C-alpha distance (Angstrom), angle and dihedral (degrees) to the residues before:
residue distance angle dihedral
M1 . . .
T2 3.81 . .
F3 3.78 118.1 .
E4 3.86 90.5 -112.2
R5 3.80 91.0 60.0
F6 3.81 91.9 42.3
V7 3.82 92.0 54.3
S8 3.81 91.7 42.4
F9 3.81 93.3 54.2
R10 3.81 90.6 46.0
Y11 3.80 89.5 55.3
L12 3.82 90.3 52.2
R13 3.82 91.7 59.2
A14 3.78 117.3 89.9
K15 3.80 115.5 -104.0
R16 3.74 131.4 178.1
K17 3.80 93.7 -92.3
Q18 3.79 96.0 33.4
K19 3.78 104.4 56.7
F20 3.80 93.1 105.2
I21 3.80 91.0 48.5
S22 3.80 90.5 49.0
L23 3.81 89.2 50.5
I24 3.80 89.8 54.6
S25 3.80 89.5 48.7
L26 3.81 89.7 52.6
I27 3.80 90.5 49.0
S28 3.81 88.3 50.3
V29 3.81 91.2 53.2
L30 3.81 91.1 48.8
G31 3.81 91.1 46.5
V32 3.80 92.4 54.2
A33 3.81 90.4 44.5
V34 3.81 93.2 51.0
G35 3.80 91.4 47.7
V36 3.80 93.3 49.8
M37 3.81 92.2 44.4
A38 3.80 92.3 49.5
L39 3.80 91.7 48.9
I40 3.81 93.3 50.1
V41 3.81 94.7 46.4
V42 3.81 96.6 43.9
L43 3.80 95.0 44.8
S44 3.81 91.3 45.4
V45 3.80 91.0 51.9
Y46 3.80 90.8 45.3
T47 3.80 92.0 49.2
G48 3.80 90.4 47.9
F49 3.79 91.0 50.0
T50 3.81 92.4 47.9
E51 3.79 93.4 48.9
G52 3.80 91.5 44.1
L53 3.79 89.3 52.9
R54 3.79 90.1 47.3
D55 3.80 91.9 50.3
Q56 3.80 90.7 50.1
I57 3.81 91.9 49.8
I58 3.79 97.2 46.8
G59 3.79 92.6 36.1
I60 3.79 94.7 74.0
N61 3.80 93.7 24.1
A62 3.78 128.6 60.1
H63 3.79 124.5 -104.7
I64 3.81 91.2 -124.9
L65 3.82 134.9 22.9
V66 3.81 122.0 -151.9
Q67 3.81 117.5 -163.2
G68 3.78 135.1 166.8
F69 3.79 118.2 -115.0
G70 3.80 88.9 -139.1
G71 3.80 92.7 56.2
A72 3.78 124.6 -103.4
I73 3.82 123.8 26.0
D74 3.81 115.1 -116.9
N75 3.84 97.2 -170.4
P76 3.82 105.4 43.9
A77 3.82 94.5 156.8
L78 3.81 92.4 59.0
V79 3.79 93.5 44.0
K80 3.81 90.5 46.8
Q81 3.80 90.0 53.5
Q82 3.81 91.9 50.9
V83 3.79 92.5 46.6
E84 3.81 94.0 50.9
Q85 3.81 89.3 51.7
S86 3.81 90.4 59.3
K87 3.79 119.7 103.3
G88 3.79 115.9 -95.3
V89 3.83 95.1 17.7
E90 3.79 119.3 126.9
A91 3.81 102.2 179.1
A92 3.81 144.0 -22.6
T93 3.79 135.3 -153.5
P94 3.83 134.0 -176.0
Y95 3.80 121.8 -114.1
I96 3.79 140.3 -173.1
Y97 3.79 123.8 -155.6
A98 3.79 125.3 -154.7
Q99 3.76 139.2 158.0
A100 3.77 123.2 -135.4
L101 3.77 146.3 158.7
I102 3.78 113.5 -108.4
S103 3.79 124.3 -159.6
S104 3.78 134.0 176.2
G105 3.77 137.1 -151.9
S106 3.79 89.8 -96.1
G107 3.80 89.4 68.5
R108 3.78 94.6 -110.3
S109 3.80 121.1 130.5
S110 3.80 139.6 -178.7
G111 3.77 142.0 171.3
I112 3.79 114.4 -96.1
A113 3.80 138.5 -172.3
I114 3.79 108.7 -133.0
R115 3.78 119.9 -153.1
G116 3.77 118.5 -168.4
I117 3.79 112.7 -151.7
D118 3.77 140.6 172.9
P119 3.84 102.5 -118.8
A120 3.82 91.8 -157.2
S121 3.82 94.8 61.1
A122 3.83 102.0 19.8
S123 3.81 92.7 76.4
R124 3.82 88.7 63.4
V125 3.81 92.0 55.0
I126 3.81 108.1 34.4
N127 3.79 129.6 32.9
L128 3.79 96.1 -130.6
D129 3.81 93.0 122.2
K130 3.83 88.9 61.3
K131 3.82 90.6 53.3
M132 3.80 95.9 54.5
V133 3.80 115.6 124.4
S134 3.79 92.9 -177.6
G135 3.79 133.4 3.2
T136 3.81 127.7 11.5
L137 3.78 137.1 -104.1
N138 3.79 89.9 -108.5
D139 3.81 88.1 67.3
L140 3.81 87.7 72.3
T141 3.80 89.7 70.3
A142 3.79 96.7 39.1
A143 3.80 113.5 127.1
S144 3.80 108.7 -105.3
E145 3.78 140.9 131.0
L146 3.80 92.6 -102.7
P147 3.82 127.3 42.8
G148 3.78 117.3 -113.4
I149 3.79 129.3 -118.4
V150 3.81 130.3 -163.8
L151 3.81 112.5 -145.9
G152 3.77 133.4 -165.0
K153 3.79 117.1 -105.4
E154 3.81 95.1 -114.6
I155 3.80 97.4 48.0
A156 3.81 90.1 45.4
A157 3.81 89.1 54.3
Q158 3.79 90.5 46.5
L159 3.82 91.3 52.1
R160 3.83 91.0 40.6
V161 3.79 93.6 -128.7
I162 3.79 133.2 138.3
S163 3.79 134.8 -171.7
G164 3.80 107.7 -53.9
S165 3.81 95.2 27.7
K166 3.79 119.8 126.0
V167 3.81 123.0 -123.6
R168 3.78 134.0 -177.6
L169 3.81 122.7 -129.9
I170 3.80 117.8 -158.9
S171 3.81 115.7 -168.7
P172 3.83 123.1 -168.2
D173 3.84 90.5 -149.5
G174 3.79 94.3 93.9
P175 3.83 133.1 129.6
L176 3.78 119.8 -68.7
T177 3.83 113.2 -113.4
P178 3.83 132.7 175.8
M179 3.78 86.5 -97.5
G180 3.80 92.2 52.6
V181 3.79 133.6 -97.0
M182 3.79 113.9 -13.3
P183 3.84 106.7 -141.3
K184 3.78 119.2 -134.2
V185 3.77 118.4 -122.2
Q186 3.78 124.4 -158.3
I187 3.80 126.5 179.4
C188 3.83 113.0 -147.2
V189 3.77 135.7 178.1
V190 3.80 119.8 -132.0
S191 3.79 103.8 -113.4
G192 3.79 97.6 172.9
I193 3.81 147.6 -5.2
F194 3.80 126.3 -137.4
A195 3.81 133.4 -165.8
T196 3.81 120.7 -160.2
G197 3.80 96.1 172.3
M198 3.81 90.9 -118.3
Y199 3.79 111.5 108.0
E200 3.81 93.0 -153.5
Y201 3.80 91.1 61.4
D202 3.79 99.4 35.7
S203 3.80 92.6 52.0
T204 3.82 101.4 43.4
M205 3.81 110.1 29.9
G206 3.79 138.2 84.4
F207 3.81 133.7 171.2
V208 3.81 127.7 -143.2
N209 3.79 133.4 165.6
L210 3.79 121.1 -86.9
E211 3.81 95.7 -101.8
T212 3.80 93.3 54.9
A213 3.81 92.5 45.2
R214 3.81 90.1 47.6
R215 3.81 91.3 56.6
L216 3.81 92.1 47.6
A217 3.82 93.5 47.1
G218 3.80 94.4 43.5
L219 3.81 95.1 -123.6
D220 3.79 124.3 156.0
E221 3.78 120.6 -108.7
G222 3.81 112.4 -72.1
W223 3.82 95.3 13.0
V224 3.82 123.9 123.1
H225 3.78 135.0 -179.7
G226 3.79 94.4 -123.0
L227 3.78 148.4 -57.2
E228 3.78 130.3 -77.5
V229 3.80 113.0 -145.1
R230 3.79 132.1 -162.5
A231 3.80 116.1 -150.3
A232 3.79 121.2 -145.3
D233 3.83 88.0 -123.1
A234 3.80 119.0 27.1
D235 3.81 91.8 -156.1
K236 3.82 89.5 56.5
A237 3.78 95.6 45.2
H238 3.81 89.8 120.6
L239 3.81 89.9 63.9
A240 3.80 91.6 50.7
R241 3.81 88.9 46.9
A242 3.80 91.1 54.9
A243 3.82 91.0 48.5
I244 3.82 91.4 50.9
Q245 3.79 92.2 47.7
E246 3.79 90.3 51.9
Q247 3.80 90.8 48.1
L248 3.82 96.3 48.6
G249 3.79 100.0 34.9
P250 3.83 130.2 -144.5
A251 3.81 94.8 -46.6
Y252 3.81 90.3 81.9
S253 3.79 134.7 57.7
V254 3.81 114.2 -134.7
R255 3.82 120.3 -172.1
D256 3.79 130.5 170.8
W257 3.80 128.4 -145.3
M258 3.81 92.0 -98.6
Q259 3.81 91.0 58.7
L260 3.80 92.9 43.9
N261 3.83 91.3 53.1
Q262 3.79 100.3 27.0
N263 3.81 95.5 125.8
L264 3.81 92.8 53.4
F265 3.80 96.4 46.9
A266 3.83 92.6 40.8
A267 3.81 88.5 55.8
L268 3.81 91.6 47.8
K269 3.80 91.2 49.8
L270 3.81 91.4 49.9
E271 3.80 90.7 49.2
K272 3.81 90.4 51.6
I273 3.81 90.4 54.2
G274 3.80 90.1 48.1
I275 3.81 91.5 51.1
F276 3.81 90.5 49.6
I277 3.81 92.0 52.3
A278 3.81 93.3 45.1
L279 3.80 94.8 49.9
D280 3.80 91.0 44.9
L281 3.81 85.2 69.0
I282 3.83 87.9 71.7
I283 3.80 89.0 60.3
L284 3.81 89.2 45.3
V285 3.81 90.6 55.0
A286 3.80 89.4 49.8
S287 3.80 89.4 51.1
L288 3.82 89.1 56.3
N289 3.80 87.1 57.9
I290 3.80 88.3 53.0
I291 3.81 89.7 53.4
S292 3.82 90.8 49.5
A293 3.80 92.6 48.6
L294 3.80 94.1 48.2
V295 3.80 93.7 44.9
M296 3.81 89.9 53.5
V297 3.79 90.3 47.7
V298 3.80 89.1 52.1
M299 3.81 90.7 50.5
E300 3.81 91.1 46.8
K301 3.79 93.6 46.8
N302 3.81 98.7 44.1
K303 3.77 92.2 118.2
D304 3.81 92.6 45.1
I305 3.79 90.4 51.9
A306 3.79 90.8 48.2
I307 3.82 91.2 51.3
L308 3.82 91.6 48.2
K309 3.79 91.1 51.0
S310 3.80 90.4 46.6
M311 3.80 88.7 54.1
G312 3.80 90.4 54.3
A313 3.79 105.2 -88.1
K314 3.77 109.6 153.5
T315 3.80 127.0 -131.4
G316 3.81 91.4 -107.6
S317 3.81 91.2 53.5
I318 3.81 92.0 53.0
M319 3.80 90.1 49.5
R320 3.77 91.5 50.0
I321 3.82 92.3 52.5
F322 3.80 92.1 61.9
F323 3.79 94.0 33.9
Y324 3.81 89.4 57.9
Q325 3.79 90.1 47.8
G326 3.81 92.2 54.3
A327 3.82 91.0 41.9
V328 3.82 91.0 56.0
I329 3.80 90.1 52.2
G330 3.82 91.7 47.7
F331 3.79 96.2 45.6
S332 3.82 92.6 44.5
G333 3.80 92.1 51.2
T334 3.81 92.4 45.5
I335 3.81 94.1 49.3
L336 3.80 91.5 46.1
G337 3.82 91.0 47.3
V338 3.82 94.2 48.2
G339 3.80 91.8 48.7
S340 3.81 94.9 47.3
G341 3.81 92.3 42.7
L342 3.80 93.5 52.1
G343 3.79 90.5 44.4
L344 3.80 93.0 51.9
C345 3.83 90.8 47.1
A346 3.81 89.5 51.9
L347 3.83 90.6 51.8
L348 3.82 93.0 48.4
K349 3.79 91.1 47.7
R350 3.79 95.9 47.2
Y351 3.78 104.2 39.9
K352 3.85 100.6 31.8
I353 3.80 90.8 -138.8
I354 3.81 97.1 170.1
E355 3.81 117.3 58.6
L356 3.82 123.3 -162.2
P357 3.82 128.0 -149.7
S358 3.81 106.5 -102.9
N359 3.81 93.0 -146.9
V360 3.81 90.3 61.3
Y361 3.81 105.7 33.4
P362 3.81 129.8 41.6
M363 3.83 91.3 -125.5
S364 3.80 133.3 51.1
T365 3.83 100.0 -139.1
M366 3.79 135.4 36.9
P367 3.82 106.0 -80.9
V368 3.80 117.8 -138.2
K369 3.79 127.4 -172.5
V370 3.80 120.7 167.8
V371 3.80 112.5 -150.1
P372 3.84 112.1 -159.2
M373 3.80 91.2 -147.4
D374 3.83 91.2 55.4
V375 3.81 91.3 50.1
T376 3.81 90.5 48.8
V377 3.82 92.8 50.1
I378 3.81 91.3 47.4
A379 3.82 92.7 50.2
I380 3.81 93.5 46.3
S381 3.81 93.0 47.4
A382 3.82 91.3 49.2
I383 3.80 92.1 50.0
L384 3.80 92.6 46.7
I385 3.82 92.7 49.6
T386 3.80 92.6 49.4
L387 3.80 93.3 45.6
L388 3.80 90.7 50.9
A389 3.80 88.1 51.9
T390 3.81 90.3 60.4
L391 3.81 95.6 56.0
Y392 3.81 98.6 80.1
P393 3.84 97.2 46.9
S394 3.82 90.1 44.7
W395 3.79 91.2 50.6
K396 3.81 90.3 46.2
A397 3.81 90.6 52.7
S398 3.79 92.2 49.8
K399 3.82 90.3 56.1
V400 3.81 94.7 59.9
R401 3.82 109.9 122.5
P402 3.81 114.5 -143.0
A403 3.80 93.8 -147.0
E404 3.79 93.6 55.4
A405 3.83 95.6 40.6
L406 3.84 92.7 50.2
S407 3.79 98.9 35.4
Y408 3.81 93.9 102.6
E409 3.80 97.0 39.6
């Protein structure tokens, strides 16, 4: 151990005249630890919430949407084959989108977004089958007098219908007559109910087979609005999108889930940065305590510093004594904060202590996901802030003049 470190560690120990200074040093360590712990916990919860929201969005929606610039696609089988040959694509399925008014026998009605799907291939692209509360997607193609429809849990409750109930779909995309547009009416039977956990989806969405959706949307036989595509890796959906675009050419529009929801996720990313900056102020306040503690140590040890310099200690050695002292406080607080933050995250993740209202949030418990990169950035920023806080007291100590400090001794 060098003499600078030896003297620095001696100054950190409580002495008769240094108990107050040692108390401030302890408060500084706790301040850094609390700041680091708060940053880790809050950012882990925020990351968990963001990823939970992302999983909910892309769970019932596809990773990539393929649409024709001219409108509907008249050869979906050929386009589907080309898409599935693209790099990074796992599966594709056709879809039709329509809007309608839905009403039930109880006299209740609501607007609804109708999505026509192919049950045979849709289960490979979207996770709707895992969200089913009752019934299955295969019931949409079951042979019966009336076509089936799968409704969200909230809209089914609003209409007061259950599996087996009949509903009426009224689409505005009807033929034009001298009296105006003749709406199309389709009677369907509720073949299933799904619950995604997101109120926006569960209260406004219904699924039917392609033939039913085609009649409601007024499309010709064999036509669809586009293709839904599942990428092999959701986080690399942009690479699959580029491969599909290159395969299909400029006649088609290809967008991934990040483009379709870019405003939402851009806002969440900006909020995460804002939270990081705001909570870093806790560490900054703790670093001010480090400055106060070291400045008081310098004032208390003026004579000691003067004697050391008289014995040949250089300016750099004096600076290092107090730099090491502040570094110990910073590193101790950071290590304590990282350990307590990771421990608290593990408790929240394991025991699900905090529950969330399902009608407000897309998940029922507080989500937690610790990202190693976030923890690394938090630890490095805390250490850098605390080390910067030691520069002024160290410089102040190095400027002590032996003649002035010992003039009255």
